[in-house]
C-alpha positions as CSV (number, residue, x, y, z in Angstrom):
1,X,28.0,20.1,5.6
2,X,26.8,23.4,4.1
3,X,23.2,24.5,4.8
4,X,20.7,22.8,2.6
5,X,17.0,23.4,1.7
6,X,15.1,20.1,1.1
7,X,11.8,20.5,-0.7
8,X,9.4,17.6,-0.1
9,X,6.5,17.6,-2.6
10,X,3.5,15.9,-1.0
11,X,2.5,15.8,2.7
12,X,1.1,12.3,2.9
13,X,2.7,9.5,5.0
14,X,6.0,9.4,2.9
15,X,6.5,13.2,2.7
16,X,5.5,13.9,6.3
17,X,7.7,11.1,7.7
18,X,10.7,12.2,5.7
19,X,10.2,15.8,6.9
20,X,9.8,14.8,10.5
21,X,12.9,12.6,10.6
22,X,15.0,15.2,8.7
23,X,13.9,18.0,11.0
24,X,14.6,15.9,14.1
25,X,18.0,14.8,12.8
26,X,19.1,18.3,12.0
27,X,17.7,19.8,15.2
28,X,15.5,22.3,13.5
29,X,13.3,22.7,16.5
30,X,16.2,23.5,18.8
31,X,17.2,27.0,20.1
32,X,19.2,27.8,17.0
33,X,16.8,26.3,14.6
34,X,19.6,24.5,12.8
35,X,21.3,25.6,9.6
36,X,19.1,23.5,7.2
37,X,15.6,24.0,6.0
38,X,12.9,21.4,5.3
39,X,9.8,22.4,3.4
40,X,6.8,20.2,2.8
41,X,4.5,21.4,0.0
42,X,0.9,20.0,0.3
43,X,-2.1,21.5,-1.5
44,X,-4.7,19.7,0.6
45,X,-3.8,19.7,4.3
46,X,-5.2,16.5,5.8
47,X,-7.4,15.4,2.9
48,X,-9.5,12.2,2.8
49,X,-7.7,9.9,0.4
50,X,-9.8,7.1,-1.0
51,X,-8.3,3.9,0.5
52,X,-8.9,1.4,3.2
53,X,-6.7,3.2,5.6
54,X,-5.5,0.1,7.4
55,X,-2.3,0.1,9.4
56,X,-0.9,-3.4,9.9
57,X,0.8,-4.8,12.9
58,X,4.3,-4.2,11.4
59,X,3.4,-0.5,11.1
60,X,2.2,-0.2,14.7
61,X,5.3,-2.1,15.9
62,X,7.7,0.1,14.0
63,X,5.9,3.4,14.9
64,X,4.2,3.0,18.3
65,X,2.9,6.5,18.3
66,X,0.3,5.4,15.8
67,X,-1.2,2.9,18.2
68,X,-1.1,5.4,21.1
69,X,-3.0,7.9,19.0
70,X,-6.1,5.6,19.1
71,X,-8.5,8.4,19.2
72,X,-7.9,9.0,15.5
73,X,-8.1,5.3,14.5
74,X,-10.5,2.4,14.8
75,X,-9.1,-0.7,16.3
76,X,-10.5,-3.7,14.4
77,X,-10.3,-7.2,15.9
78,X,-12.8,-9.1,13.8
79,X,-12.4,-9.9,10.1
80,X,-14.3,-11.8,7.4
81,X,-12.9,-13.1,4.1
82,X,-15.4,-14.1,1.4
83,X,-14.5,-16.4,-1.6
84,X,-16.1,-16.2,-5.0
85,X,-17.8,-19.5,-4.3
86,X,-19.6,-17.8,-1.3
87,X,-17.5,-19.6,1.2
88,X,-16.6,-17.4,4.2
89,X,-14.2,-17.4,7.1
90,X,-14.6,-15.2,10.1
91,X,-11.7,-14.9,12.5
92,X,-10.4,-12.8,15.3
93,X,-7.1,-10.9,14.6
94,X,-4.3,-11.9,17.0
95,X,-3.3,-8.2,17.1
96,X,-5.8,-5.4,16.1
97,X,-5.6,-3.7,12.8
98,X,-5.9,0.1,13.1
99,X,-7.9,1.8,10.5
100,X,-7.5,5.5,10.1
101,X,-9.4,8.1,8.1
102,X,-6.7,9.3,5.8
103,X,-7.6,12.9,6.7
104,X,-6.9,12.1,10.3
105,X,-3.7,10.2,9.6
106,X,-2.3,12.8,7.3
107,X,-3.0,15.6,9.8
108,X,-1.3,13.6,12.5
109,X,1.8,13.0,10.5
110,X,2.1,16.6,9.2
111,X,1.6,17.9,12.7
112,X,4.5,15.8,13.9
113,X,6.7,17.1,11.1
114,X,5.8,20.7,11.9
115,X,6.5,20.2,15.6
116,X,9.9,18.7,14.7
117,X,10.8,22.0,12.9
118,X,9.7,21.4,9.2
119,X,7.8,24.1,7.4
120,X,4.4,23.0,6.0
121,X,3.4,25.1,2.9
122,X,-0.2,24.9,1.6
123,X,0.8,25.1,-2.0
124,X,0.2,23.1,-5.2
125,X,3.5,22.5,-7.1
126,X,3.1,22.7,-10.9
127,X,6.6,22.3,-12.2
128,X,10.2,21.3,-11.3
129,X,13.2,22.6,-13.2
130,X,16.9,22.1,-12.6
131,X,19.2,25.0,-12.0
132,X,22.9,25.2,-11.5
133,X,22.3,25.5,-7.7
134,X,19.6,22.8,-7.5
135,X,15.9,23.2,-8.3
136,X,13.4,25.8,-9.2
137,X,10.0,24.8,-7.9
138,X,7.0,26.6,-9.5
139,X,3.8,26.7,-7.4
140,X,0.5,28.4,-8.0
141,X,1.4,31.2,-5.6
142,X,5.1,31.7,-6.1
143,X,8.4,30.2,-7.1
144,X,10.7,28.4,-4.6
145,X,14.3,27.1,-4.7
146,X,15.8,24.1,-3.1
147,X,19.0,22.1,-3.1
148,X,17.3,18.7,-3.1
149,X,13.8,17.6,-4.1
150,X,11.9,14.6,-2.7
151,X,8.8,13.7,-4.6
152,X,6.0,12.1,-2.5
153,X,2.9,13.5,-4.2
154,X,1.1,10.2,-4.7
155,X,0.5,7.8,-7.6
156,X,-1.0,10.3,-10.0
157,X,1.6,13.0,-9.9
158,X,2.7,14.3,-13.2
159,X,5.9,15.7,-11.6
160,X,7.3,12.2,-11.8
161,X,8.0,12.6,-15.5
162,X,10.6,15.2,-14.7
163,X,12.6,12.8,-12.6
164,X,12.1,9.2,-13.9
165,X,10.2,7.3,-16.6
166,X,6.4,7.2,-16.0
167,X,4.7,4.0,-15.0
168,X,2.5,2.2,-17.6
169,X,-1.2,1.5,-17.2
170,X,-0.4,-2.1,-16.3
171,X,1.3,-0.7,-13.1
172,X,-2.0,0.5,-11.6
173,X,-5.2,-0.7,-10.0
174,X,-8.3,1.4,-10.3
175,X,-10.3,1.9,-7.1
176,X,-13.9,2.9,-6.8
177,X,-16.2,3.2,-3.8
178,X,-18.1,5.1,-1.2
179,X,-17.7,6.7,2.3
180,X,-20.8,5.5,4.2
181,X,-22.3,5.8,7.7
182,X,-20.8,3.4,10.2
183,X,-22.4,0.0,10.5
184,X,-20.7,-3.2,11.8
185,X,-17.1,-3.2,13.1
186,X,-16.1,-6.1,11.0
187,X,-13.4,-5.8,8.3
188,X,-14.6,-7.5,5.2
189,X,-12.7,-8.6,2.1
190,X,-14.3,-10.2,-1.0
191,X,-12.2,-12.1,-3.5
192,X,-13.3,-13.1,-7.0
193,X,-12.4,-15.9,-9.4
194,X,-9.7,-15.0,-11.9
195,X,-9.7,-11.3,-10.9
196,X,-6.7,-9.4,-9.7
197,X,-8.2,-7.3,-7.0
198,X,-10.9,-7.4,-4.3
199,X,-13.8,-5.6,-2.7
200,X,-13.5,-4.3,0.9
201,X,-15.3,-2.7,3.8
202,X,-13.0,-1.0,6.3
203,X,-14.8,0.6,9.3
204,X,-13.3,3.8,10.5
205,X,-14.2,5.8,13.6
206,X,-17.1,7.8,12.0
207,X,-17.7,6.1,8.7
208,X,-16.9,3.0,6.6
209,X,-14.8,2.9,3.5
210,X,-16.5,0.5,1.1
211,X,-14.8,0.0,-2.3
212,X,-13.2,-2.3,-4.9
213,X,-9.8,-2.3,-6.6
214,X,-9.0,-4.1,-9.9
215,X,-6.0,-4.2,-12.2
216,X,-6.5,-1.7,-15.0
217,X,-7.4,-3.4,-18.3
218,X,-9.1,-6.5,-16.9
219,X,-12.5,-5.0,-16.2
220,X,-14.4,-2.0,-17.5
221,X,-15.5,0.7,-15.0
222,X,-19.2,-0.5,-15.3
223,X,-18.1,-4.1,-14.6
224,X,-16.1,-2.9,-11.6
225,X,-19.2,-1.0,-10.3
226,X,-21.4,-4.0,-10.8
227,X,-19.0,-6.2,-8.7
228,X,-19.1,-3.6,-5.9
229,X,-22.9,-3.2,-6.1
230,X,-23.2,-7.0,-5.6
231,X,-20.9,-6.9,-2.6
232,X,-22.7,-4.0,-1.0
233,X,-26.1,-5.5,-1.6
234,X,-25.0,-8.9,-0.1
235,X,-23.8,-7.2,3.1
236,X,-26.3,-4.4,3.6
237,X,-24.3,-1.4,2.5
238,X,-26.3,1.3,0.7
239,X,-24.5,3.4,-1.9
240,X,-24.4,7.2,-1.4
241,X,-23.9,9.0,-4.7
242,X,-22.8,12.1,-2.8
243,X,-19.7,10.4,-1.3
244,X,-18.2,8.5,-4.2
245,X,-14.4,8.1,-4.6
246,X,-12.1,6.8,-7.3
247,X,-8.4,6.6,-7.3
248,X,-5.3,5.0,-8.9
249,X,-3.4,2.5,-6.7
250,X,0.2,1.5,-7.8
251,X,0.6,-2.2,-8.4
252,X,3.9,-2.6,-10.3
253,X,4.6,-5.4,-12.7
254,X,7.6,-7.6,-12.1
255,X,9.3,-5.8,-15.1
256,X,8.7,-2.4,-13.6
257,X,10.2,-3.5,-10.3
258,X,13.3,-4.5,-12.2
259,X,13.6,-1.1,-13.9
260,X,12.5,1.1,-10.9
261,X,14.5,4.3,-10.3
262,X,14.1,5.8,-6.8
263,X,16.8,8.5,-6.9
264,X,19.2,10.5,-9.0
265,X,21.2,13.7,-8.8
266,X,19.6,15.8,-6.1
267,X,16.3,14.0,-6.2
268,X,14.5,11.0,-4.8
269,X,11.0,9.5,-5.0
270,X,9.1,7.9,-2.1
271,X,5.7,6.3,-1.3
272,X,3.0,5.8,-3.9
273,X,4.8,8.1,-6.3
274,X,7.6,5.5,-6.3
275,X,5.2,2.6,-6.7
276,X,6.1,1.3,-3.2
277,X,2.9,-0.7,-2.6
278,X,2.4,-4.4,-1.9
279,X,1.2,-5.9,-5.3
280,X,-0.7,-8.6,-3.5
281,X,-2.5,-6.9,-0.7
282,X,-2.4,-3.3,-1.9
283,X,-0.9,-2.1,1.4
284,X,0.9,1.2,0.9
285,X,0.8,3.3,4.1
286,X,3.5,1.4,5.9
287,X,5.9,1.4,2.8
288,X,5.2,5.1,2.3
289,X,6.3,5.9,5.9
290,X,9.3,3.6,5.7
291,X,10.5,4.9,2.4
292,X,10.2,8.5,3.8
293,X,12.1,7.5,6.9
294,X,14.9,5.7,4.9
295,X,15.2,8.7,2.6
296,X,15.7,10.9,5.6
297,X,18.3,8.5,7.0
298,X,20.3,8.6,3.7
299,X,20.2,12.4,3.6
300,X,21.3,12.7,7.2
301,X,24.1,10.4,6.5
302,X,25.1,12.7,3.5
303,X,24.6,9.7,1.2
304,X,21.4,10.2,-0.7
305,X,22.6,7.7,-3.3
306,X,22.3,5.0,-0.6
307,X,18.5,5.4,-0.4
308,X,17.5,3.0,-3.2
309,X,19.7,0.3,-1.6
310,X,18.1,0.9,1.8
311,X,14.7,0.4,0.3
312,X,15.7,-2.6,-1.7
313,X,17.3,-4.4,1.3
314,X,14.5,-3.7,3.8
315,X,11.4,-4.4,1.7
316,X,11.9,-3.8,-2.0
317,X,13.0,-7.3,-2.8
318,X,10.0,-8.7,-1.0
319,X,7.6,-6.5,-2.9
320,X,9.3,-7.4,-6.2
321,X,8.7,-11.0,-5.3
322,X,5.1,-10.2,-4.5
323,X,4.7,-8.7,-8.0
324,X,5.9,-12.1,-9.5
325,X,3.4,-14.0,-7.2
326,X,0.4,-11.7,-7.6
327,X,-0.8,-13.1,-10.9
328,X,-0.7,-16.6,-9.5
329,X,-2.4,-15.5,-6.2
330,X,-5.3,-14.0,-8.1
331,X,-5.5,-16.0,-11.3
332,X,-4.1,-19.4,-10.2
333,X,-6.1,-22.6,-9.8
334,X,-5.8,-25.2,-7.2
335,X,-8.0,-28.4,-7.2
336,X,-10.4,-26.9,-9.7
337,X,-11.0,-23.6,-8.0
338,X,-9.2,-20.3,-7.6
339,X,-6.3,-20.0,-5.2
340,X,-8.1,-17.4,-3.0
341,X,-11.2,-19.6,-2.9
342,X,-9.3,-22.6,-1.7
343,X,-7.3,-20.5,0.7
344,X,-10.5,-19.3,2.4
345,X,-12.2,-22.7,2.3
346,X,-9.2,-24.4,3.9
347,X,-8.7,-21.5,6.3
348,X,-12.2,-21.9,7.7
349,X,-11.3,-25.4,8.9
350,X,-7.5,-25.5,9.2
351,X,-5.6,-23.8,12.0
352,X,-2.4,-23.8,9.9
353,X,-4.2,-22.0,7.0
354,X,-5.7,-19.5,9.5
355,X,-2.3,-18.7,10.8
356,X,-1.0,-18.0,7.3
357,X,-3.9,-15.7,6.6
358,X,-3.3,-13.9,9.9
359,X,0.3,-13.4,8.9
360,X,-0.8,-12.0,5.6
361,X,-3.1,-9.5,7.2
362,X,-0.6,-8.5,9.9
363,X,2.3,-8.2,7.4
364,X,4.4,-9.9,10.0
365,X,6.1,-12.4,7.6
366,X,7.9,-12.0,4.3
367,X,6.5,-13.4,1.0
368,X,9.2,-16.1,0.8
369,X,8.3,-17.4,4.3
370,X,4.6,-17.3,3.5
371,X,5.0,-19.0,0.2
372,X,6.9,-21.9,1.8
373,X,4.4,-22.4,4.6
374,X,1.5,-22.2,2.2
375,X,3.0,-24.8,-0.1
376,X,3.5,-27.0,3.0
377,X,0.0,-26.5,4.2
378,X,-1.5,-27.3,0.8
379,X,0.5,-30.5,0.5
380,X,-0.5,-31.6,4.0
381,X,-4.1,-30.9,3.2
382,X,-3.9,-33.1,0.1
383,X,-2.5,-35.9,2.1
384,X,-5.0,-35.5,4.9
385,X,-7.9,-35.6,2.5
386,X,-6.7,-38.5,0.6
387,X,-5.8,-36.6,-2.6
388,X,-3.3,-38.5,-4.7
389,X,-2.5,-36.0,-7.5
390,X,-0.1,-33.7,-5.6
391,X,2.3,-33.5,-8.6
392,X,-0.4,-32.5,-11.0
393,X,-2.1,-30.1,-8.6
394,X,1.0,-28.3,-7.4
395,X,3.2,-26.9,-10.1
396,X,5.5,-24.5,-8.2
397,X,6.8,-23.8,-4.7
398,X,3.9,-21.5,-4.2
399,X,0.9,-22.3,-6.4
400,X,0.1,-23.9,-9.7
401,X,0.6,-21.9,-12.8
402,X,-2.0,-19.2,-13.6
403,X,-4.7,-20.4,-16.0
404,X,-3.6,-20.3,-19.6
405,X,0.1,-20.4,-18.7
406,X,0.9,-24.1,-19.1
407,X,-0.4,-25.5,-15.8
408,X,-2.9,-28.3,-15.7
409,X,-6.5,-27.5,-15.0
410,X,-9.2,-29.5,-13.4
411,X,-10.4,-32.2,-15.8
412,X,-7.4,-32.0,-18.1
C-alpha cells in the first residue's frame, strides 16, 4: 500500500479515536515512524462542549482506559428520574455512570492519539476541495493536502455540505443550559408530557452541567428556558448568566436514517457530524468513539467502502429503530398519561420496570430487546392491577400510537 496522508477534521471523540487507531495500526510511533501520516485538525484543543458528558457502561466496557482514568471523570451511582406528574423514582445504578467534563475527555483522547503517532494541528479548517490527487484543505493559517478526509467536526459543521446532503431542522435538538458549582452527586433527568426531550443535571468533578434539550420546532427558545427555569428552581440550582451554553444535538428522523450517507470516494463522516446519536436518550459519545474506531478499521483493511456497513451492523440499525420509536416514547400515551410518566410511576414500584430503566441508562441492551421486555412488563402490570382493557391500551409491540396518530386515548 502506498504512503497515505489521512486528514481528520475535528478532534473530539470520533476524530481522536480514529486518529489513535490508525496511528497504532500503521505503527507511526515506532522507530521508523511508518510510511503514512495521520493529521487531526482541531481549532479548540480540549474545549468544553455543552453536553451531559455521560459515558455509559457499554462505553467503559469497550474502552476500559476511560474507567481507569477516573481522575478526569465523576463516578455516579445514584440517579433520579422525574415525571411530568411530579412522580419520582430514585435508584442506585448497578454499574456507575462516568461523567466527564468534555474538555477533560477531549484532552485525554487527543493525548492518546498524539502518543500513538498522530499529528494534532491547532487549526480551523474553512474549506475542502477535491483535487486529482485527493483533497486540498484550506485552513486559517495555511493550505494542506491529503489523500483521504474524515470529517468529525461536530453537528454544526458546514463542511458536511461538501461531502453529503445536509440534515434538516427536524434532525436536531436544541440544548440550552448552564455550568454551575457542584452540588449533590445525584444524576437527575426530568421528562415532560408530550415533549420530545428532557432536562438534566449531570454532576462532573468540579461543576454540574444543568440543561435541557428539545426537538427543534416543538418549543420556542423562551419556552425551553422556562421549562429549564422550573426544573432548576424545583431542585435548588441557581442560574449563572456568565456560564450559559447552547448547542445543536443530532436527533435524526427515521427518514434521514434511511438516506444517511457515511462515506464516498476518499471521504467519510463520523460522530455527531454523521448524526450518530441515540434518538431516544441523546447519547452520542460512545457512538462517536465507535464510529471513529470502525472507520480506522476499514482504512487499515484498505476497504474504506466497508465503513458504512460496519456502522450499520454494529449499532446503526438499532439507532434507526430508536428514531422510529422516539416519537412514541416521548409523545405516546398509556393508561391516560404519557409513556415516560407511566414508566417512572411503575419503575418506582416494580423491580422489572426498574431493571428496564437500568438497561436504558447503561445502554447494555438493544432497542428491540428493551421494547419486547417493556411490552411484557406493561402487560403484566395491567393484569396484576386488574386492568381489563389491554387491547385498547396497548396498540403496538412497544407502546400505543402517539397522540393524534390513530391510537385510542383515555376516555375515548
